[in-house]
A tleap script that builds the chain and sets N, CA, C and O, in Angstrom:
source leaprc.protein.ff14SB
mol = sequence {
  NMET ASP HIE PRO ILE GLN ASN GLN ILE GLY
  THR VAL PHE ILE PRO VAL LYS ASN ILE GLU
  GLU ALA ARG ASP TRP TYR SER ASP ILE LEU
  GLY LEU GLU LYS GLU GLY GLU ILE GLN PHE
  GLY HIE LEU TYR VAL LEU PRO MET ASP GLY
  THR GLY ILE VAL LEU ASP SER LYS ILE TYR
  SER GLU ASP SER ILE PHE LYS ALA PRO ALA
  PHE HIE LEU ASN SER LYS ASN ILE GLU GLU
  ALA PHE GLN PHE MET LYS ASP LYS GLY VAL
  ASN LEU ILE THR GLU ILE GLU HIE GLY HIE
  TYR PHE ASN PHE ALA ASP PRO ASP GLY ASN
  VAL LEU MET VAL CYS LYS CCYS
}
set mol.1.N position { -26.040 -48.973 102.374 }
set mol.1.CA position { -27.303 -49.691 102.366 }
set mol.1.C position { -28.031 -49.439 101.051 }
set mol.1.O position { -28.090 -48.302 100.584 }
set mol.2.N position { -28.575 -50.471 100.461 }
set mol.2.CA position { -29.338 -50.331 99.226 }
set mol.2.C position { -30.681 -49.670 99.522 }
set mol.2.O position { -31.323 -49.944 100.536 }
set mol.3.N position { -31.083 -48.797 98.610 }
set mol.3.CA position { -32.400 -48.172 98.731 }
set mol.3.C position { -33.447 -49.179 98.273 }
set mol.3.O position { -33.205 -49.910 97.313 }
set mol.4.N position { -34.601 -49.241 98.931 }
set mol.4.CA position { -35.592 -50.262 98.573 }
set mol.4.C position { -36.259 -50.041 97.214 }
set mol.4.O position { -36.848 -50.968 96.659 }
set mol.5.N position { -36.173 -48.833 96.679 }
set mol.5.CA position { -36.731 -48.559 95.348 }
set mol.5.C position { -35.583 -48.100 94.461 }
set mol.5.O position { -34.899 -47.124 94.771 }
set mol.6.N position { -35.379 -48.804 93.367 }
set mol.6.CA position { -34.274 -48.489 92.471 }
set mol.6.C position { -34.627 -47.323 91.555 }
set mol.6.O position { -35.799 -47.087 91.262 }
set mol.7.N position { -33.612 -46.601 91.109 }
set mol.7.CA position { -33.822 -45.482 90.189 }
set mol.7.C position { -33.784 -45.966 88.740 }
set mol.7.O position { -32.988 -45.492 87.929 }
set mol.8.N position { -34.659 -46.914 88.439 }
set mol.8.CA position { -34.771 -47.495 87.110 }
set mol.8.C position { -36.243 -47.630 86.751 }
set mol.8.O position { -37.088 -47.856 87.617 }
set mol.9.N position { -36.538 -47.489 85.463 }
set mol.9.CA position { -37.885 -47.792 84.985 }
set mol.9.C position { -37.866 -49.232 84.512 }
set mol.9.O position { -37.069 -49.597 83.648 }
set mol.10.N position { -38.734 -50.044 85.074 }
set mol.10.CA position { -38.773 -51.453 84.706 }
set mol.10.C position { -39.589 -51.698 83.460 }
set mol.10.O position { -39.109 -52.333 82.521 }
set mol.11.N position { -40.818 -51.205 83.433 }
set mol.11.CA position { -41.732 -51.457 82.334 }
set mol.11.C position { -42.700 -50.298 82.172 }
set mol.11.O position { -43.105 -49.669 83.149 }
set mol.12.N position { -43.063 -50.027 80.932 }
set mol.12.CA position { -44.101 -49.055 80.612 }
set mol.12.C position { -45.298 -49.844 80.088 }
set mol.12.O position { -45.145 -50.679 79.197 }
set mol.13.N position { -46.482 -49.589 80.630 }
set mol.13.CA position { -47.708 -50.227 80.159 }
set mol.13.C position { -48.383 -49.310 79.145 }
set mol.13.O position { -48.551 -48.116 79.393 }
set mol.14.N position { -48.769 -49.877 77.999 }
set mol.14.CA position { -49.472 -49.118 76.973 }
set mol.14.C position { -50.882 -49.690 76.843 }
set mol.14.O position { -51.051 -50.878 76.568 }
set mol.15.N position { -51.904 -48.835 77.044 }
set mol.15.CA position { -53.280 -49.315 76.893 }
set mol.15.C position { -53.626 -49.502 75.417 }
set mol.15.O position { -53.400 -48.606 74.603 }
set mol.16.N position { -54.174 -50.668 75.077 }
set mol.16.CA position { -54.533 -50.983 73.691 }
set mol.16.C position { -55.930 -51.606 73.652 }
set mol.16.O position { -56.349 -52.274 74.598 }
set mol.17.N position { -56.645 -51.379 72.546 }
set mol.17.CA position { -57.991 -51.950 72.390 }
set mol.17.C position { -57.950 -53.448 72.148 }
set mol.17.O position { -58.631 -54.216 72.828 }
set mol.18.N position { -57.145 -53.861 71.171 }
set mol.18.CA position { -57.106 -55.248 70.723 }
set mol.18.C position { -55.687 -55.771 70.891 }
set mol.18.O position { -54.777 -55.320 70.195 }
set mol.19.N position { -55.488 -56.698 71.789 }
set mol.19.CA position { -54.150 -57.159 72.140 }
set mol.19.C position { -53.433 -57.820 70.965 }
set mol.19.O position { -52.232 -57.615 70.789 }
set mol.20.N position { -54.142 -58.608 70.161 }
set mol.20.CA position { -53.503 -59.273 69.024 }
set mol.20.C position { -53.065 -58.254 67.970 }
set mol.20.O position { -51.943 -58.324 67.468 }
set mol.21.N position { -53.947 -57.308 67.632 }
set mol.21.CA position { -53.597 -56.293 66.638 }
set mol.21.C position { -52.453 -55.411 67.133 }
set mol.21.O position { -51.557 -55.067 66.363 }
set mol.22.N position { -52.480 -55.048 68.405 }
set mol.22.CA position { -51.414 -54.213 68.971 }
set mol.22.C position { -50.081 -54.962 68.964 }
set mol.22.O position { -49.049 -54.390 68.614 }
set mol.23.N position { -50.101 -56.242 69.350 }
set mol.23.CA position { -48.881 -57.065 69.310 }
set mol.23.C position { -48.286 -57.062 67.914 }
set mol.23.O position { -47.082 -56.870 67.747 }
set mol.24.N position { -49.131 -57.276 66.911 }
set mol.24.CA position { -48.653 -57.341 65.533 }
set mol.24.C position { -48.110 -55.990 65.078 }
set mol.24.O position { -47.061 -55.939 64.436 }
set mol.25.N position { -48.803 -54.890 65.397 }
set mol.25.CA position { -48.398 -53.551 64.960 }
set mol.25.C position { -47.067 -53.155 65.594 }
set mol.25.O position { -46.148 -52.729 64.895 }
set mol.26.N position { -46.961 -53.295 66.913 }
set mol.26.CA position { -45.713 -52.920 67.588 }
set mol.26.C position { -44.562 -53.820 67.161 }
set mol.26.O position { -43.448 -53.334 66.965 }
set mol.27.N position { -44.801 -55.107 67.012 }
set mol.27.CA position { -43.746 -56.019 66.557 }
set mol.27.C position { -43.254 -55.601 65.182 }
set mol.27.O position { -42.052 -55.639 64.919 }
set mol.28.N position { -44.162 -55.203 64.303 }
set mol.28.CA position { -43.798 -54.776 62.956 }
set mol.28.C position { -42.958 -53.508 62.976 }
set mol.28.O position { -41.894 -53.471 62.356 }
set mol.29.N position { -43.413 -52.458 63.679 }
set mol.29.CA position { -42.648 -51.203 63.623 }
set mol.29.C position { -41.326 -51.281 64.385 }
set mol.29.O position { -40.412 -50.501 64.118 }
set mol.30.N position { -41.216 -52.217 65.333 }
set mol.30.CA position { -39.965 -52.360 66.085 }
set mol.30.C position { -39.071 -53.473 65.538 }
set mol.30.O position { -37.989 -53.718 66.070 }
set mol.31.N position { -39.521 -54.146 64.481 }
set mol.31.CA position { -38.714 -55.203 63.872 }
set mol.31.C position { -38.512 -56.394 64.793 }
set mol.31.O position { -37.434 -56.987 64.827 }
set mol.32.N position { -39.558 -56.742 65.542 }
set mol.32.CA position { -39.474 -57.830 66.515 }
set mol.32.C position { -40.228 -59.058 66.036 }
set mol.32.O position { -41.234 -58.953 65.334 }
set mol.33.N position { -39.728 -60.219 66.425 }
set mol.33.CA position { -40.469 -61.455 66.228 }
set mol.33.C position { -41.590 -61.483 67.262 }
set mol.33.O position { -41.438 -60.938 68.356 }
set mol.34.N position { -42.690 -62.100 66.932 }
set mol.34.CA position { -43.791 -62.256 67.886 }
set mol.34.C position { -43.441 -63.421 68.805 }
set mol.34.O position { -43.883 -64.551 68.598 }
set mol.35.N position { -42.636 -63.120 69.825 }
set mol.35.CA position { -42.195 -64.140 70.774 }
set mol.35.C position { -43.156 -64.199 71.945 }
set mol.35.O position { -43.839 -63.221 72.248 }
set mol.36.N position { -43.207 -65.314 72.583 }
set mol.36.CA position { -44.046 -65.436 73.764 }
set mol.36.C position { -45.516 -65.490 73.395 }
set mol.36.O position { -45.891 -65.520 72.222 }
set mol.37.N position { -46.327 -65.500 74.426 }
set mol.37.CA position { -47.762 -65.595 74.180 }
set mol.37.C position { -48.481 -64.488 74.935 }
set mol.37.O position { -47.926 -63.861 75.837 }
set mol.38.N position { -49.694 -64.273 74.556 }
set mol.38.CA position { -50.540 -63.311 75.263 }
set mol.38.C position { -50.891 -63.930 76.611 }
set mol.38.O position { -51.375 -65.059 76.689 }
set mol.39.N position { -50.641 -63.172 77.660 }
set mol.39.CA position { -50.858 -63.676 79.014 }
set mol.39.C position { -52.200 -63.206 79.563 }
set mol.39.O position { -52.577 -62.045 79.398 }
set mol.40.N position { -52.901 -64.096 80.201 }
set mol.40.CA position { -54.168 -63.801 80.877 }
set mol.40.C position { -55.212 -63.185 79.940 }
set mol.40.O position { -56.177 -62.575 80.399 }
set mol.41.N position { -55.017 -63.347 78.627 }
set mol.41.CA position { -55.968 -62.846 77.650 }
set mol.41.C position { -55.892 -61.354 77.378 }
set mol.41.O position { -56.654 -60.841 76.558 }
set mol.42.N position { -54.968 -60.627 78.062 }
set mol.42.CA position { -54.935 -59.168 77.862 }
set mol.42.C position { -53.549 -58.534 77.940 }
set mol.42.O position { -53.445 -57.319 77.768 }
set mol.43.N position { -52.492 -59.282 78.186 }
set mol.43.CA position { -51.138 -58.732 78.308 }
set mol.43.C position { -50.201 -59.330 77.275 }
set mol.43.O position { -50.222 -60.536 77.028 }
set mol.44.N position { -49.368 -58.472 76.667 }
set mol.44.CA position { -48.304 -58.961 75.794 }
set mol.44.C position { -47.039 -58.178 76.105 }
set mol.44.O position { -47.022 -56.949 76.032 }
set mol.45.N position { -45.979 -58.902 76.454 }
set mol.45.CA position { -44.693 -58.299 76.790 }
set mol.45.C position { -43.843 -58.264 75.523 }
set mol.45.O position { -43.477 -59.306 74.978 }
set mol.46.N position { -43.532 -57.048 75.059 }
set mol.46.CA position { -42.668 -56.912 73.891 }
set mol.46.C position { -41.229 -57.231 74.294 }
set mol.46.O position { -40.773 -56.756 75.334 }
set mol.47.N position { -40.502 -58.022 73.502 }
set mol.47.CA position { -39.118 -58.364 73.843 }
set mol.47.C position { -38.167 -57.207 73.520 }
set mol.47.O position { -37.572 -57.160 72.443 }
set mol.48.N position { -38.034 -56.282 74.464 }
set mol.48.CA position { -37.263 -55.058 74.272 }
set mol.48.C position { -35.850 -55.197 74.830 }
set mol.48.O position { -35.593 -56.035 75.694 }
set mol.49.N position { -34.937 -54.367 74.327 }
set mol.49.CA position { -33.635 -54.164 74.960 }
set mol.49.C position { -33.830 -53.016 75.937 }
set mol.49.O position { -34.339 -51.966 75.546 }
set mol.50.N position { -33.450 -53.179 77.170 }
set mol.50.CA position { -33.618 -52.106 78.152 }
set mol.50.C position { -35.008 -52.138 78.765 }
set mol.50.O position { -35.566 -53.207 79.012 }
set mol.51.N position { -35.560 -50.955 79.007 }
set mol.51.CA position { -36.869 -50.824 79.640 }
set mol.51.C position { -37.927 -51.581 78.853 }
set mol.51.O position { -37.977 -51.492 77.626 }
set mol.52.N position { -38.764 -52.318 79.550 }
set mol.52.CA position { -39.774 -53.128 78.907 }
set mol.52.C position { -41.028 -52.363 78.535 }
set mol.52.O position { -41.319 -51.304 79.092 }
set mol.53.N position { -41.760 -52.912 77.588 }
set mol.53.CA position { -43.074 -52.399 77.210 }
set mol.53.C position { -44.060 -53.556 77.294 }
set mol.53.O position { -43.833 -54.630 76.738 }
set mol.54.N position { -45.160 -53.313 78.002 }
set mol.54.CA position { -46.231 -54.292 78.103 }
set mol.54.C position { -47.484 -53.679 77.488 }
set mol.54.O position { -47.925 -52.607 77.902 }
set mol.55.N position { -48.049 -54.358 76.506 }
set mol.55.CA position { -49.318 -53.954 75.919 }
set mol.55.C position { -50.422 -54.565 76.775 }
set mol.55.O position { -50.360 -55.746 77.115 }
set mol.56.N position { -51.434 -53.766 77.127 }
set mol.56.CA position { -52.462 -54.240 78.045 }
set mol.56.C position { -53.838 -53.791 77.565 }
set mol.56.O position { -54.152 -52.601 77.572 }
set mol.57.N position { -54.655 -54.759 77.146 }
set mol.57.CA position { -56.003 -54.412 76.674 }
set mol.57.C position { -56.999 -54.274 77.818 }
set mol.57.O position { -58.100 -53.761 77.614 }
set mol.58.N position { -56.637 -54.719 79.011 }
set mol.58.CA position { -57.556 -54.604 80.148 }
set mol.58.C position { -57.630 -53.163 80.675 }
set mol.58.O position { -58.654 -52.760 81.226 }
set mol.59.N position { -56.558 -52.391 80.511 }
set mol.59.CA position { -56.537 -51.022 81.043 }
set mol.59.C position { -56.994 -49.985 80.027 }
set mol.59.O position { -57.022 -48.793 80.332 }
set mol.60.N position { -57.355 -50.424 78.816 }
set mol.60.CA position { -57.727 -49.476 77.768 }
set mol.60.C position { -59.064 -48.799 78.060 }
set mol.60.O position { -60.041 -49.446 78.439 }
set mol.61.N position { -59.079 -47.499 77.877 }
set mol.61.CA position { -60.300 -46.696 77.822 }
set mol.61.C position { -59.926 -45.407 77.098 }
set mol.61.O position { -58.741 -45.100 76.965 }
set mol.62.N position { -60.899 -44.661 76.636 }
set mol.62.CA position { -60.601 -43.387 75.960 }
set mol.62.C position { -59.815 -42.452 76.874 }
set mol.62.O position { -59.023 -41.640 76.396 }
set mol.63.N position { -60.028 -42.561 78.176 }
set mol.63.CA position { -59.321 -41.706 79.131 }
set mol.63.C position { -57.903 -42.178 79.414 }
set mol.63.O position { -57.081 -41.407 79.911 }
set mol.64.N position { -57.604 -43.449 79.100 }
set mol.64.CA position { -56.296 -43.995 79.461 }
set mol.64.C position { -55.230 -43.801 78.384 }
set mol.64.O position { -54.044 -43.949 78.680 }
set mol.65.N position { -55.605 -43.478 77.155 }
set mol.65.CA position { -54.596 -43.361 76.100 }
set mol.65.C position { -53.678 -42.172 76.369 }
set mol.65.O position { -54.082 -41.171 76.960 }
set mol.66.N position { -52.426 -42.312 75.916 }
set mol.66.CA position { -51.443 -41.249 76.087 }
set mol.66.C position { -51.762 -40.132 75.099 }
set mol.66.O position { -51.772 -40.358 73.889 }
set mol.67.N position { -52.020 -38.944 75.600 }
set mol.67.CA position { -52.317 -37.801 74.733 }
set mol.67.C position { -51.072 -36.960 74.482 }
set mol.67.O position { -51.067 -36.089 73.612 }
set mol.68.N position { -50.025 -37.224 75.244 }
set mol.68.CA position { -48.694 -36.639 75.055 }
set mol.68.C position { -47.711 -37.788 75.243 }
set mol.68.O position { -48.019 -38.742 75.958 }
set mol.69.N position { -46.543 -37.723 74.622 }
set mol.69.CA position { -45.614 -38.854 74.733 }
set mol.69.C position { -45.255 -39.161 76.178 }
set mol.69.O position { -44.770 -38.294 76.906 }
set mol.70.N position { -45.497 -40.400 76.587 }
set mol.70.CA position { -45.144 -40.840 77.932 }
set mol.70.C position { -43.693 -41.337 77.962 }
set mol.70.O position { -43.087 -41.437 79.028 }
set mol.71.N position { -43.153 -41.642 76.798 }
set mol.71.CA position { -41.765 -42.087 76.672 }
set mol.71.C position { -41.369 -41.943 75.216 }
set mol.71.O position { -42.211 -41.657 74.365 }
set mol.72.N position { -40.087 -42.140 74.925 }
set mol.72.CA position { -39.665 -42.142 73.524 }
set mol.72.C position { -38.871 -43.399 73.213 }
set mol.72.O position { -38.245 -44.007 74.081 }
set mol.73.N position { -38.921 -43.760 71.944 }
set mol.73.CA position { -38.120 -44.850 71.404 }
set mol.73.C position { -36.877 -44.225 70.784 }
set mol.73.O position { -36.961 -43.161 70.170 }
set mol.74.N position { -35.731 -44.869 70.934 }
set mol.74.CA position { -34.480 -44.329 70.407 }
set mol.74.C position { -34.293 -44.657 68.933 }
set mol.74.O position { -34.781 -45.671 68.434 }
set mol.75.N position { -33.570 -43.766 68.246 }
set mol.75.CA position { -33.166 -44.008 66.865 }
set mol.75.C position { -31.789 -43.398 66.655 }
set mol.75.O position { -31.517 -42.293 67.123 }
set mol.76.N position { -30.925 -44.112 65.958 }
set mol.76.CA position { -29.607 -43.576 65.629 }
set mol.76.C position { -29.686 -42.662 64.412 }
set mol.76.O position { -28.817 -41.813 64.218 }
set mol.77.N position { -30.728 -42.830 63.583 }
set mol.77.CA position { -30.896 -42.011 62.380 }
set mol.77.C position { -32.348 -41.553 62.320 }
set mol.77.O position { -33.221 -42.297 61.873 }
set mol.78.N position { -32.602 -40.334 62.768 }
set mol.78.CA position { -33.975 -39.845 62.901 }
set mol.78.C position { -34.658 -39.699 61.543 }
set mol.78.O position { -35.857 -39.952 61.425 }
set mol.79.N position { -33.912 -39.296 60.525 }
set mol.79.CA position { -34.500 -39.160 59.188 }
set mol.79.C position { -34.934 -40.521 58.643 }
set mol.79.O position { -36.018 -40.648 58.074 }
set mol.80.N position { -34.093 -41.530 58.818 }
set mol.80.CA position { -34.430 -42.885 58.371 }
set mol.80.C position { -35.639 -43.423 59.141 }
set mol.80.O position { -36.521 -44.055 58.562 }
set mol.81.N position { -35.669 -43.165 60.449 }
set mol.81.CA position { -36.795 -43.617 61.278 }
set mol.81.C position { -38.090 -42.942 60.831 }
set mol.81.O position { -39.130 -43.594 60.742 }
set mol.82.N position { -38.032 -41.641 60.551 }
set mol.82.CA position { -39.217 -40.898 60.117 }
set mol.82.C position { -39.734 -41.457 58.792 }
set mol.82.O position { -40.933 -41.684 58.634 }
set mol.83.N position { -38.830 -41.678 57.847 }
set mol.83.CA position { -39.231 -42.206 56.539 }
set mol.83.C position { -39.797 -43.616 56.673 }
set mol.83.O position { -40.774 -43.956 56.006 }
set mol.84.N position { -39.197 -44.436 57.524 }
set mol.84.CA position { -39.688 -45.792 57.781 }
set mol.84.C position { -41.128 -45.758 58.270 }
set mol.84.O position { -41.978 -46.493 57.768 }
set mol.85.N position { -41.401 -44.893 59.263 }
set mol.85.CA position { -42.748 -44.800 59.820 }
set mol.85.C position { -43.722 -44.259 58.778 }
set mol.85.O position { -44.862 -44.714 58.694 }
set mol.86.N position { -43.273 -43.290 57.985 }
set mol.86.CA position { -44.107 -42.737 56.914 }
set mol.86.C position { -44.452 -43.821 55.900 }
set mol.86.O position { -45.604 -43.946 55.484 }
set mol.87.N position { -43.450 -44.606 55.502 }
set mol.87.CA position { -43.669 -45.691 54.543 }
set mol.87.C position { -44.620 -46.755 55.094 }
set mol.87.O position { -45.348 -47.391 54.331 }
set mol.88.N position { -44.618 -46.952 56.417 }
set mol.88.CA position { -45.515 -47.918 57.067 }
set mol.88.C position { -46.936 -47.385 57.204 }
set mol.88.O position { -47.845 -48.120 57.591 }
set mol.89.N position { -47.128 -46.097 56.883 }
set mol.89.CA position { -48.452 -45.509 57.009 }
set mol.89.C position { -48.816 -45.151 58.436 }
set mol.89.O position { -49.994 -45.001 58.761 }
set mol.90.N position { -47.810 -45.012 59.294 }
set mol.90.CA position { -48.046 -44.652 60.691 }
set mol.90.C position { -48.558 -43.215 60.751 }
set mol.90.O position { -48.122 -42.365 59.975 }
set mol.91.N position { -49.470 -42.948 61.662 }
set mol.91.CA position { -50.037 -41.612 61.849 }
set mol.91.C position { -48.980 -40.709 62.486 }
set mol.91.O position { -48.798 -40.726 63.703 }
set mol.92.N position { -48.287 -39.924 61.663 }
set mol.92.CA position { -47.242 -39.022 62.145 }
set mol.92.C position { -47.892 -37.726 62.618 }
set mol.92.O position { -48.566 -37.045 61.846 }
set mol.93.N position { -47.687 -37.393 63.882 }
set mol.93.CA position { -48.303 -36.219 64.495 }
set mol.93.C position { -47.493 -34.964 64.203 }
set mol.93.O position { -48.057 -33.882 64.040 }
set mol.94.N position { -46.161 -35.107 64.135 }
set mol.94.CA position { -45.283 -33.971 63.840 }
set mol.94.C position { -44.298 -34.369 62.749 }
set mol.94.O position { -44.120 -35.547 62.440 }
set mol.95.N position { -43.679 -33.371 62.188 }
set mol.95.CA position { -42.504 -33.589 61.349 }
set mol.95.C position { -41.327 -33.805 62.308 }
set mol.95.O position { -41.520 -33.832 63.524 }
set mol.96.N position { -40.122 -33.959 61.775 }
set mol.96.CA position { -38.942 -34.038 62.639 }
set mol.96.C position { -38.730 -32.639 63.224 }
set mol.96.O position { -38.567 -31.667 62.486 }
set mol.97.N position { -38.734 -32.552 64.530 }
set mol.97.CA position { -38.604 -31.277 65.229 }
set mol.97.C position { -37.152 -31.072 65.678 }
set mol.97.O position { -36.547 -31.950 66.292 }
set mol.98.N position { -36.609 -29.891 65.356 }
set mol.98.CA position { -35.258 -29.500 65.789 }
set mol.98.C position { -34.201 -30.531 65.385 }
set mol.98.O position { -33.158 -30.650 66.028 }
set mol.99.N position { -34.489 -31.281 64.298 }
set mol.99.CA position { -33.556 -32.301 63.832 }
set mol.99.C position { -33.343 -33.428 64.829 }
set mol.99.O position { -32.357 -34.160 64.737 }
set mol.100.N position { -34.269 -33.576 65.792 }
set mol.100.CA position { -34.004 -34.460 66.913 }
set mol.100.C position { -35.105 -35.483 67.214 }
set mol.100.O position { -34.786 -36.583 67.664 }
set mol.101.N position { -36.389 -35.169 66.985 }
set mol.101.CA position { -37.458 -36.082 67.381 }
set mol.101.C position { -38.703 -35.861 66.529 }
set mol.101.O position { -38.840 -34.843 65.851 }
set mol.102.N position { -39.613 -36.845 66.579 }
set mol.102.CA position { -40.951 -36.681 66.010 }
set mol.102.C position { -41.933 -37.493 66.834 }
set mol.102.O position { -41.559 -38.457 67.502 }
set mol.103.N position { -43.196 -37.088 66.776 }
set mol.103.CA position { -44.266 -37.775 67.498 }
set mol.103.C position { -45.150 -38.513 66.505 }
set mol.103.O position { -45.315 -38.094 65.359 }
set mol.104.N position { -45.714 -39.622 66.972 }
set mol.104.CA position { -46.630 -40.418 66.156 }
set mol.104.C position { -47.700 -41.000 67.062 }
set mol.104.O position { -47.556 -41.020 68.284 }
set mol.105.N position { -48.781 -41.476 66.442 }
set mol.105.CA position { -49.849 -42.133 67.199 }
set mol.105.C position { -49.926 -43.590 66.781 }
set mol.105.O position { -49.796 -43.920 65.602 }
set mol.106.N position { -50.141 -44.460 67.762 }
set mol.106.CA position { -50.356 -45.864 67.450 }
set mol.106.C position { -51.811 -46.041 67.008 }
set mol.106.O position { -52.581 -45.083 67.079 }
set mol.107.N position { -52.209 -47.223 66.558 }
set mol.107.CA position { -53.584 -47.408 66.080 }
set mol.107.C position { -54.667 -47.126 67.122 }
set mol.107.O position { -55.821 -46.900 66.758 }
set mol.108.N position { -54.314 -47.135 68.416 }
set mol.108.CA position { -55.284 -46.842 69.457 }
set mol.108.C position { -55.322 -45.368 69.847 }
set mol.108.O position { -56.126 -44.967 70.689 }
set mol.109.N position { -54.444 -44.552 69.232 }
set mol.109.CA position { -54.419 -43.124 69.522 }
set mol.109.C position { -53.401 -42.704 70.552 }
set mol.109.O position { -53.321 -41.520 70.878 }
set mol.110.N position { -52.607 -43.644 71.086 }
set mol.110.CA position { -51.536 -43.277 72.017 }
set mol.110.C position { -50.480 -42.471 71.277 }
set mol.110.O position { -49.997 -42.902 70.230 }
set mol.111.N position { -50.115 -41.313 71.805 }
set mol.111.CA position { -49.073 -40.482 71.200 }
set mol.111.C position { -47.735 -40.875 71.799 }
set mol.111.O position { -47.555 -40.846 73.017 }
set mol.112.N position { -46.793 -41.245 70.931 }
set mol.112.CA position { -45.463 -41.664 71.331 }
set mol.112.C position { -44.428 -40.865 70.553 }
set mol.112.O position { -44.784 -40.122 69.638 }
set mol.113.N position { -43.176 -41.005 70.897 }
set mol.113.CA position { -42.099 -40.224 70.292 }
set mol.113.C position { -40.958 -41.128 69.875 }
set mol.113.O position { -40.689 -42.143 70.517 }
set mol.114.N position { -40.279 -40.748 68.782 }
set mol.114.CA position { -38.996 -41.341 68.410 }
set mol.114.C position { -37.994 -40.202 68.521 }
set mol.114.O position { -38.225 -39.105 68.012 }
set mol.115.N position { -36.875 -40.475 69.193 }
set mol.115.CA position { -35.881 -39.436 69.470 }
set mol.115.C position { -34.490 -39.930 69.053 }
set mol.115.O position { -34.133 -41.088 69.269 }
set mol.116.N position { -33.724 -39.028 68.456 }
set mol.116.CA position { -32.357 -39.339 68.060 }
set mol.116.C position { -31.506 -39.504 69.314 }
set mol.116.O position { -31.501 -38.652 70.203 }
set mol.117.N position { -30.785 -40.629 69.361 }
set mol.117.CA position { -29.937 -40.861 70.545 }
set mol.117.C position { -28.475 -40.709 70.204 }
set mol.117.O position { -27.619 -40.868 71.074 }
savepdb mol mol.pdb
quit
């Protein structure tokens, strides 16, 4: 019998102040085309491979931002990813730790991680 709740993460919601600016910033750092449209004036679904990311300006508040990484983005080359983010002027919270990962903040202050896969 199938279990009614699957052991998969479907989507991660990221609270953002300005949906248009967040769409542009995330699309830029992830190398994505700005596909689709902003839904209901506050949601933007990033076209991801695997688990989805939804940017949501309706849930944003100072209390809602991620103060520790809620998830990580994969990279095959952590040094290249770190330099890319540095060149983009992204707020890097850590250096590359243990040769494996680094943390950064998005323009809204959400702390996220890039991890070598």
